[in-house]
C-alpha positions in Angstrom: -7.6 -13.9 -4.3 -5.5 -13.7 -7.4 -2.0 -15.2 -7.4 0.6 -12.7 -8.4 4.3 -13.0 -9.2 6.6 -10.6 -7.6 10.3 -10.1 -8.2 12.3 -9.5 -5.0 15.4 -7.4 -5.4 15.2 -8.0 -9.1 16.2 -11.6 -8.8 13.8 -14.0 -7.1 10.3 -14.5 -8.2 7.7 -15.6 -5.6 4.0 -16.3 -5.9 1.9 -14.3 -3.4 -1.8 -14.2 -2.9 -3.4 -10.8 -3.7 -6.6 -9.2 -2.7 -8.7 -7.2 -5.2 -10.7 -4.3 -3.8 -13.0 -2.6 -6.3 -14.2 0.9 -5.2 -16.3 3.5 -6.9 -13.4 5.4 -8.5 -10.3 3.2 -8.3 -9.5 -0.5 -8.3 -7.0 -1.7 -5.7 -5.0 -5.0 -5.7 -2.9 -5.5 -2.6 -0.5 -8.1 -1.4 2.6 -8.7 0.8 5.9 -9.1 -0.9 6.7 -12.2 1.1 4.2 -15.0 1.9 6.3 -15.9 5.0 8.4 -13.8 7.3 10.7 -14.2 10.3 11.9 -11.8 13.0 14.4 -9.4 11.4 13.0 -9.7 7.9 12.4 -6.7 5.8 9.3 -7.0 3.6 6.7 -4.8 1.9 3.0 -4.5 1.5 2.2 -3.5 -2.1 -0.8 -1.6 -3.5 -1.4 -1.6 -7.2 -4.0 1.1 -7.9 -5.8 1.7 -11.1 -7.9 4.9 -11.3 -11.1 4.5 -13.4 -11.2 6.2 -16.8 -11.0 10.0 -16.6 -10.3 9.9 -12.8 -7.2 10.9 -10.9 -5.9 10.8 -7.3 -3.7 13.3 -5.7 0.1 12.7 -5.3 2.5 14.1 -2.7 2.8 17.9 -3.2 -0.9 18.5 -3.9 -2.1 21.3 -1.7 -5.8 21.5 -0.5 -6.6 17.9 -1.5 -6.3 14.5 0.2 -3.0 13.1 -1.0 -3.1 9.3 -1.4 -1.5 7.8 1.7 -1.2 4.6 3.6 -1.1 4.5 7.4 0.0 1.4 9.2 -1.6 0.7 12.6 0.9 0.8 15.5 2.1 -2.7 16.2 5.0 -3.6 18.5 6.0 -6.3 16.1 6.5 -4.1 13.0 8.8 -1.2 12.2 7.3 1.1 9.5 9.7 2.5 6.8 8.9 5.2 4.3 6.1 4.7 1.8 7.5 4.6 -1.7 5.6 6.6 -4.3 6.1 6.5 -8.1 6.8 9.7 -10.1 3.6 11.7 -10.5 2.4 13.7 -13.4 1.1 17.3 -13.5 -2.6 17.7 -14.2 -4.2 21.0 -15.3 -7.5 21.3 -13.5 -9.3 23.7 -15.9 -12.3 24.4 -13.7 -9.9 26.0 -11.0 -7.1 27.0 -13.4 -4.5 25.1 -11.3 -1.7 22.6 -11.9 -1.5 19.7 -9.4 0.5 16.5 -9.0 -1.7 13.4 -9.6 -1.8 9.8 -10.6 -4.2 9.0 -13.4 -2.6 5.9 -14.8 -2.2 2.6 -12.9 0.5 3.0 -10.3 2.1 1.1 -7.4 2.7 2.1 -3.7 5.2 0.1 -1.7 5.3 0.3 2.1 8.5 -1.1 3.5 8.3 -2.9 6.9 10.6 -4.8 9.2 9.4 -7.6 11.5 11.1 -6.7 14.8 13.7 -9.1 16.1 13.7 -8.2 19.8 13.2 -10.3 22.9 9.7 -8.7 23.3 8.8 -9.4 19.7 10.0 -13.0 19.9 8.0 -13.5 23.1 4.8 -12.2 21.4 5.4 -14.3 18.3 6.1 -17.5 20.3 3.5 -20.1 19.5 1.9 -18.0 16.7 1.6 -19.2 13.1 0.9 -15.9 11.4 1.5 -12.2 11.8 -1.0 -9.6 10.6 -0.3 -6.0 9.6 -3.3 -3.6 9.4 -3.5 -0.2 7.7 -5.7 2.3 6.0 -5.5 3.7 2.5 -6.8 7.2 2.2 -7.3 9.1 -1.0 -9.4 11.6 -2.9 -10.5 11.2 -6.5 -11.5 13.8 -9.0 -12.5 13.9 -12.7 -12.3 16.8 -15.1 -15.2 18.6 -13.5 -15.4 17.8 -9.8 -13.8 16.3 -6.8 -15.4 13.6 -4.6 -15.2 13.2 -0.9 -12.1 11.6 0.5 -12.2 7.8 1.0 -10.7 5.5 3.7 -10.2 1.8 2.8 -9.2 -0.5 5.7 -6.6 -3.1 4.7 -4.9 -6.1 6.3 -2.1 -8.5 5.2 -1.4 -11.8 6.9 1.9 -13.6 6.5 3.0 -17.0 7.8 5.7 -16.9 10.4 8.8 -18.7 9.1 10.5 -21.0 11.6 12.9 -21.5 13.3 13.4 -18.2 15.1 
């Protein structure tokens, strides 16, 4: 696991452990924004995605293709916020004579989360040292000539629980 530096709110820099996941058409590095969280904390899980040369993945607004997305498994401890996408670029797919929004350069997805601060959440967390968030990254890649089958990549992020709470 590589150690990565991440600026939080443009001020604080923290060191977090990342996980590299090479796939056939993209390379993924993922990490939580905070190595430790407490009930009520807002944090993120981050995915840095690098399409391989001459490959692209579909961005929001693409019709008829699997848009890259992250789904977080339901968890009574975690409230899921909106997934943040970067600005996409328009790709002209000559074979089909169509213009589609894509990502073909390295890009970052940021999924905001909140660790719940309810009596139920505190009871579940009591005596635990860590909290794990699980999710699935789904995407479809294409090159200049063809598209490949959609892919699902299971992911998990484990953060230390910060005391006292």
